[in-house]
SERO-229022 format. One record per residue (C-alpha): residue number from 1; residue in three letters; x, y, z. Coordinates in nm, 2 decimals. Example, Ala and Ser with C-alpha at 12.3 -4.5 7.8 and 13.67 -1.06 7.14 Angstrom:
BEGIN
   vexke   minu     east    north       up
       1    ALA     1.23    -0.45     0.78
       2    SER     1.37    -0.11     0.71
end
This chain:
BEGIN
   vexke   minu     east    north       up
       1    MET    -0.36    -0.57    -1.59
       2    ASN    -0.60    -0.50    -1.86
       3    GLU    -0.37    -0.33    -2.13
       4    ASN    -0.68    -0.16    -2.27
       5    LYS    -0.72     0.04    -1.96
       6    PRO    -0.47     0.32    -1.83
       7    ALA    -0.33     0.29    -1.49
       8    VAL    -0.44     0.51    -1.23
       9    ASP    -0.20     0.69    -0.95
      10    LEU    -0.41     0.76    -0.63
      11    PRO    -0.34     1.10    -0.46
      12    GLN    -0.18     1.09    -0.13
      13    ALA    -0.42     1.31     0.06
      14    PRO    -0.80     1.27     0.02
      15    VAL    -0.96     1.51    -0.22
      16    SER    -1.21     1.77    -0.05
      17    ALA    -1.58     1.73    -0.19
      18    GLU    -1.63     2.09    -0.11
      19    GLU    -1.42     2.27    -0.38
      20    PRO    -1.58     2.57    -0.54
      21    ALA    -1.82     2.43    -0.85
      22    ASP    -1.64     2.67    -1.08
      23    GLN    -1.29     2.49    -1.04
      24    GLY    -1.23     2.14    -1.17
      25    LEU    -1.07     1.85    -0.96
      26    LEU    -0.69     1.93    -0.97
      27    LEU    -0.43     1.70    -0.84
      28    ASP    -0.09     1.82    -0.80
      29    ASP     0.18     1.62    -1.01
      30    ASP     0.42     1.63    -0.77
      31    GLN     0.21     1.44    -0.52
      32    GLU     0.34     1.13    -0.39
      33    ARG     0.16     0.82    -0.53
      34    LEU     0.02     0.51    -0.31
      35    PRO     0.24     0.25    -0.46
      36    LEU    -0.09     0.01    -0.54
      37    VAL    -0.19    -0.22    -0.83
      38    ILE    -0.56    -0.30    -0.85
      39    VAL    -0.65    -0.57    -1.01
      40    GLU    -0.97    -0.65    -1.21
      41    PRO    -1.20    -0.96    -1.12
      42    GLY    -1.08    -1.24    -1.35
      43    ALA    -0.75    -1.05    -1.48
      44    PRO    -0.42    -1.23    -1.44
      45    SER    -0.24    -1.12    -1.14
      46    PRO     0.07    -0.89    -1.20
      47    ALA     0.24    -1.07    -0.90
      48    ASP     0.36    -1.35    -1.18
      49    GLU     0.55    -1.08    -1.36
      50    LEU     0.78    -0.92    -1.05
      51    ASP     1.13    -0.90    -1.05
      52    THR     1.35    -1.16    -0.92
      53    ASP     1.48    -0.92    -0.67
      54    SER     1.14    -0.89    -0.51
      55    VAL     0.97    -1.04    -0.23
      56    LEU     0.62    -1.15    -0.26
      57    LEU     0.40    -1.20     0.07
      58    THR     0.04    -1.23     0.12
      59    LEU    -0.10    -1.02     0.39
      60    ASP    -0.17    -1.37     0.60
      61    ASP     0.21    -1.41     0.58
      62    LEU     0.27    -1.14     0.82
      63    LEU     0.25    -1.19     1.19
      64    PRO     0.12    -0.88     1.37
      65    ASP     0.19    -0.77     1.73
      66    PRO    -0.09    -0.76     1.97
      67    GLN    -0.19    -0.42     1.82
      68    GLY    -0.21    -0.56     1.48
      69    GLU     0.12    -0.39     1.35
      70    VAL     0.38    -0.54     1.14
      71    VAL     0.71    -0.35     1.10
      72    LEU     0.92    -0.49     0.79
      73    PHE     1.28    -0.45     0.78
      74    THR     1.41    -0.48     0.41
      75    GLY     1.74    -0.42     0.26
      76    ASP     1.78    -0.15    -0.02
      77    ASP     1.85    -0.39    -0.27
      78    VAL     1.49    -0.57    -0.22
      79    SER     1.15    -0.47    -0.32
      80    VAL     0.86    -0.57    -0.08
      81    ASN     0.54    -0.66    -0.24
      82    ILE     0.20    -0.76    -0.03
      83    LEU    -0.06    -0.94    -0.24
      84    THR    -0.37    -0.93    -0.05
      85    LYS    -0.78    -0.89    -0.09
      86    GLU    -0.81    -0.65     0.17
      87    THR    -0.87    -0.27     0.10
      88    ILE    -0.61    -0.02     0.21
      89    THR    -0.80     0.23     0.46
      90    GLU    -0.53     0.47     0.57
      91    PHE    -0.15     0.52     0.46
      92    GLY     0.11     0.80     0.48
      93    VAL     0.43     0.85     0.69
      94    ALA     0.39     0.77     1.07
      95    GLU     0.39     1.04     1.34
      96    GLU     0.54     0.97     1.67
      97    HIS     0.46     0.61     1.77
      98    VAL     0.63     0.29     1.92
      99    THR     0.47    -0.02     1.84
     100    ALA     0.34    -0.32     2.10
     101    SER     0.70    -0.47     2.03
     102    GLY     0.88    -0.18     2.12
     103    VAL     0.98    -0.05     1.77
     104    ASP     1.00     0.32     1.71
     105    VAL     0.83     0.38     1.37
     106    THR     0.82     0.75     1.37
     107    GLY     0.89     0.84     0.99
     108    LEU     0.82     0.52     0.83
     109    ASN     0.58     0.44     0.56
     110    PHE     0.27     0.29     0.71
     111    TYR    -0.03     0.11     0.53
     112    SER    -0.36     0.01     0.73
     113    PHE    -0.59    -0.27     0.59
     114    GLU    -0.94    -0.32     0.65
     115    GLY    -0.89    -0.61     0.86
     116    GLY    -0.71    -0.43     1.12
     117    MET    -0.35    -0.48     1.03
     118    THR    -0.09    -0.19     0.98
     119    VAL     0.23    -0.23     0.79
     120    TYR     0.54    -0.02     0.87
     121    SER     0.84    -0.01     0.63
     122    ALA     1.13     0.24     0.58
     123    SER     1.09     0.16     0.20
     124    ASP     0.78     0.19    -0.02
     125    VAL     0.60    -0.16    -0.05
     126    LEU     0.41    -0.23    -0.35
     127    ILE     0.04    -0.34    -0.25
     128    ILE    -0.12    -0.56    -0.48
     129    ASN    -0.50    -0.57    -0.44
     130    ASP    -0.63    -0.87    -0.63
     131    PRO    -0.97    -1.02    -0.56
     132    ASN    -0.87    -1.33    -0.76
     133    ILE    -0.65    -1.48    -0.47
     134    ALA    -0.76    -1.80    -0.31
end
């Protein structure tokens, strides 16, 4: 990341564009944040500096079921990081849902990508959006 630019936390929910004009944009400090790192074109990848107890996967490493869904099963002592060029189109906590492979993902974190894949995980996954990867 560029050391001269501050990191930006994205809000969990979309912000309404219909707020009254007299009120500025207010974000709740207690809101959950999307674990996301966005890398600028030409900048070094933060993937090179990850903790040795973490796993780095590219989105292409994951094999989705026929519905384009992947469920990650990880231990508490391992953090999972996904490196991708794709934009996240939706994220949050899954409502009642069973994947095509028969896994109940109700209540798990999910991350949907522009290519159609959705990743489910019981723990947070760090998404590294890097336009510089091959």
